[in-house]
Each structure stands twice: as C-alpha cells, then as structure tokens.
C-alpha positions as CSV (number, residue, x, y, z in Angstrom):
1,M,78.8,50.3,87.6
2,A,80.0,53.2,85.7
3,V,82.2,55.3,87.1
4,Q,81.7,58.7,88.1
5,F,84.3,61.7,87.7
6,Q,84.5,65.1,90.2
7,V,84.3,67.8,88.5
8,P,87.5,69.6,89.7
9,C,86.1,73.0,91.3
10,P,87.0,76.1,89.7
11,Y,88.1,78.5,91.9
12,D,91.1,78.3,94.4
13,L,91.9,77.3,98.2
14,H,90.6,80.8,100.1
15,P,94.2,81.4,102.0
16,S,92.1,81.6,105.7
17,V,91.8,77.8,105.5
18,A,95.6,77.5,106.5
19,Y,95.1,79.8,109.0
20,I,91.8,78.7,110.6
21,Q,93.2,75.6,109.8
22,A,96.1,76.2,112.4
23,I,93.8,78.0,114.7
24,L,91.8,74.4,115.5
25,A,95.3,72.9,114.9
26,N,96.7,74.7,118.4
27,L,93.2,74.7,120.5
28,E,93.5,71.2,120.4
29,R,97.0,70.7,121.2
30,N,97.5,73.7,123.3
31,S,93.8,73.0,125.4
32,G,93.0,68.9,125.1
33,R,89.7,69.7,123.5
34,D,89.0,69.7,120.1
35,L,86.1,72.6,118.3
36,A,83.7,70.3,118.8
37,A,84.7,69.5,122.1
38,W,84.6,73.4,122.9
39,V,81.5,73.9,121.7
40,A,79.5,71.4,123.4
41,L,81.0,72.9,126.0
42,A,80.0,76.6,125.7
43,R,76.7,75.6,124.7
44,E,76.3,73.8,127.4
45,E,77.9,76.0,130.7
46,A,78.6,79.6,128.4
47,P,76.5,82.7,128.6
48,S,74.1,82.4,124.5
49,D,75.8,85.5,123.6
50,L,78.3,86.4,121.4
51,K,80.2,88.6,123.8
52,G,79.8,86.8,126.5
53,C,80.3,83.6,125.3
54,S,83.5,85.3,124.1
55,A,84.9,85.9,128.0
56,W,83.5,82.8,129.1
57,L,86.2,81.4,126.7
58,R,89.1,83.6,127.5
59,A,88.3,83.0,131.1
60,R,89.3,79.5,130.5
61,G,92.4,80.0,128.4
62,L,91.8,80.0,124.9
63,G,93.1,82.7,122.9
64,G,90.8,86.0,121.8
65,T,91.1,84.3,117.9
66,Q,90.8,80.9,119.2
67,A,87.6,81.5,121.9
68,G,85.5,83.8,118.6
69,L,85.9,80.8,116.4
70,V,84.5,78.8,119.3
71,A,82.0,81.4,120.4
72,Q,81.0,81.8,116.8
73,R,79.9,77.8,116.0
74,A,78.7,78.0,119.9
75,C,76.3,80.9,119.6
76,A,74.2,80.2,115.9
77,A,71.3,79.1,115.9
78,P,71.1,75.0,115.1
79,G,71.2,74.9,111.1
80,Q,72.0,78.4,111.1
81,A,75.3,79.0,109.2
82,T,78.2,81.0,110.7
83,S,79.7,83.0,108.5
84,H,82.9,81.2,108.6
85,A,82.1,78.0,108.2
86,F,83.3,76.7,104.8
87,D,87.2,77.5,107.0
88,D,87.0,73.8,109.2
89,T,88.0,72.3,106.0
90,P,89.8,73.4,102.2
91,E,86.7,70.9,100.9
92,G,84.1,72.0,102.6
93,Y,85.5,76.0,100.7
94,L,85.8,74.6,97.4
95,A,82.2,73.0,98.1
96,A,81.3,76.6,99.0
97,A,83.1,78.7,97.0
98,P,81.2,77.6,93.5
99,R,77.5,78.5,95.6
100,Y,79.7,82.2,96.3
101,V,79.6,82.6,93.1
102,E,76.1,81.5,91.8
103,A,74.0,83.3,94.4
104,Q,75.8,86.4,93.3
105,Y,75.5,86.2,89.8
106,A,71.6,85.3,90.6
107,G,68.6,86.4,88.9
108,K,69.3,89.8,87.5
109,K,73.0,89.7,88.1
110,A,73.2,86.9,85.8
111,A,73.5,89.3,82.8
112,L,76.8,89.9,84.8
113,R,78.1,86.9,84.7
114,P,80.2,86.6,80.7
115,L,81.5,89.7,82.2
116,F,83.0,88.4,85.6
117,E,83.9,85.1,83.7
118,A,86.1,87.5,81.4
119,I,88.3,89.2,83.8
120,V,89.0,85.4,85.4
121,L,90.4,84.4,82.4
122,R,92.2,88.0,82.3
123,A,93.4,87.3,85.8
124,R,94.9,84.0,85.2
125,G,96.7,84.9,82.1
126,L,99.0,86.7,84.3
127,G,100.9,83.8,85.9
128,S,100.5,80.5,87.9
129,D,101.1,82.1,90.5
130,V,97.3,83.5,90.7
131,K,94.2,82.5,92.9
132,V,91.3,83.2,92.3
133,C,88.9,83.0,95.8
134,P,85.5,83.1,96.0
135,C,83.7,84.8,99.3
136,Q,80.1,85.0,100.0
137,T,79.3,88.8,98.6
138,I,83.1,89.0,95.9
139,V,85.8,87.5,94.2
140,P,89.1,88.1,94.9
141,F,92.1,88.2,93.4
142,Y,94.8,86.2,95.4
143,R,98.9,86.2,94.4
144,H,100.7,86.5,97.8
145,H,98.5,89.4,99.2
146,V,94.9,90.7,97.2
147,F,95.6,92.0,94.2
148,A,92.3,92.6,92.8
149,E,88.5,91.7,93.2
150,V,85.8,91.4,91.6
151,K,82.5,92.8,93.3
152,P,78.7,92.8,91.4
153,F,75.8,95.0,92.1
154,A,72.5,95.3,89.6
155,S,73.7,96.5,86.5
156,R,77.8,96.8,86.3
157,L,80.8,95.1,88.0
158,D,83.3,96.8,90.0
159,L,86.9,95.5,89.8
160,G,88.7,97.1,92.9
161,L,92.1,97.0,92.7
162,A,95.0,97.7,94.3
163,L,97.4,100.8,93.6
164,G,98.9,101.9,95.8
165,D,98.8,105.9,96.1
166,P,96.7,107.6,94.0
167,A,98.7,110.4,93.3
168,T,101.2,107.9,91.5
169,V,99.1,106.5,89.1
170,G,97.7,108.3,86.3
171,D,94.6,107.7,84.3
172,P,94.4,109.6,80.8
173,S,91.2,107.0,80.6
174,G,89.5,109.1,83.4
175,R,87.8,105.3,84.0
176,L,90.5,104.5,87.0
177,K,88.6,105.7,89.9
178,D,89.7,106.1,93.8
179,T,87.7,104.3,96.0
180,G,89.2,105.8,99.4
181,G,91.4,102.7,99.9
182,F,94.6,104.1,100.3
183,R,93.7,107.0,103.4
184,R,92.0,104.0,104.9
185,K,95.4,102.2,104.8
186,D,93.3,99.7,103.0
187,R,94.3,96.9,100.3
188,I,91.7,98.3,97.0
189,T,92.7,101.5,96.7
190,H,91.2,102.3,92.8
191,K,88.1,100.7,91.6
192,L,86.9,100.2,87.3
193,E,83.1,99.8,86.8
194,I,82.4,97.4,84.4
195,T,79.3,97.0,82.5
196,T,79.3,96.6,78.6
197,E,82.1,93.7,76.9
198,A,83.7,97.6,75.9
199,D,84.8,98.5,79.3
200,L,87.1,94.6,79.8
201,D,89.4,96.7,76.8
202,G,91.2,97.9,79.7
203,V,91.2,95.6,82.2
204,L,94.4,93.7,81.1
205,P,96.9,96.4,81.5
206,W,96.0,97.3,84.7
207,L,94.5,93.8,86.2
208,R,98.7,93.4,85.8
209,H,99.8,96.6,87.0
210,A,98.4,95.5,90.8
211,Y,99.3,91.8,89.9
212,E,102.9,93.3,89.0
213,R,102.6,95.7,92.2
214,D,102.5,92.2,95.2
215,A,105.2,90.3,92.8
216,K,107.7,90.6,96.7
217,A,105.4,88.8,99.3
C-alpha cells in the first residue's frame, strides 16, 4: 500500500482560533451545554432572526460573545457557511486558509499571485515569529499584533502597514500613502500600492519597520 503524505499548510493558525476555542470551552463549562447542543436548542425554540436569537440566548445566561457565536450558527441557512465557521477548530482553519488565498487570486487576479508570494517571502524573512494568516478577503501578517496585510484589487495589491502616526513617518519616494487609519485608531495606518515587480523594491524596509514597531507585546 502506498503511503499518503499530507502537504503541510503553508500558512499559520489565525489568533482568532484560540479565542473562539476559549469561548467554546467556557460555554460548555459554565452552561453545561456545548456549541452543538445550544445551536440545536436555539433552532428549536429561539427566534429565527440573528438579533432575536442572540437576545433569547442572553436571557438564558449566555454572555454576549457566546450568544452571538451560537446565534450565528443557529440562524445560518442549511448548508450556508458562517463567516467564521473555520474558527471552531485549528484543523478547520488550516484547511480553509489555502482556499481563501486561491479565491482571492482567482480569474483575472491570478497575475497578482507572484507579487503576493514575493511579499510573503519578504515578510517571512523578517523573523521566525512572523505568522501569515489568511482571511476571506485579505492576508494579514502577525507578530504580536497585525503589522501588515495584503489585499488584492483588480490590477494591484495594497500592502497595508502598521506604522503609527503619519506625522512621524517620512517617505522621500512619495509612494507611501496615509490610509487615515491612525485617525480612526486602526492598526493599519499606511499602504503601498504594488502593481509590478519593480514596486517590490521598496517593500522590505517598510515591512521591517512595521515588524520592529510590534517588537513589544
């Protein structure tokens, strides 16, 4: 019999997975029911809309986050994926992560995939603590927090960067753009637009700057 080898996932476990796992553990420990049992009960007895279902669950002692998680599952139509269903298990997320990237770079955006991979390679080279954790529409890079993210558009990639106050960030090239994130208190405050291989030349110093800013948890 031939031995089947599983190809390792090229991405890392998203931090939200551990968060959801903790919620699920507390749910069963504090209420006596696990997620599946609460979902089944809510589908049988709770209002069918998300808001009403969540309120019904909170009235039965669930916390807001727990109620929202159960309601999201309970109110999903049969066969409909919930927005964070992968978070229930590490295995589920690591199976979904490559599919997220494939979907982001499907069709006309396939030509952008080599640029994305080149950015990932540069980010990985910053340190062994870099985590690449795809979501449905973006691919964030984590150290202790998100320090950068890549989002594809029709003809370019936006490399978002957590660089802090724009007043303290100088860019003689003029390529670095203020996203307005600092004023909104978002992590991502700047971006570089990547359309060709030549645009990759200025990526590494800014990635390193964002990575080093996140040195202290």
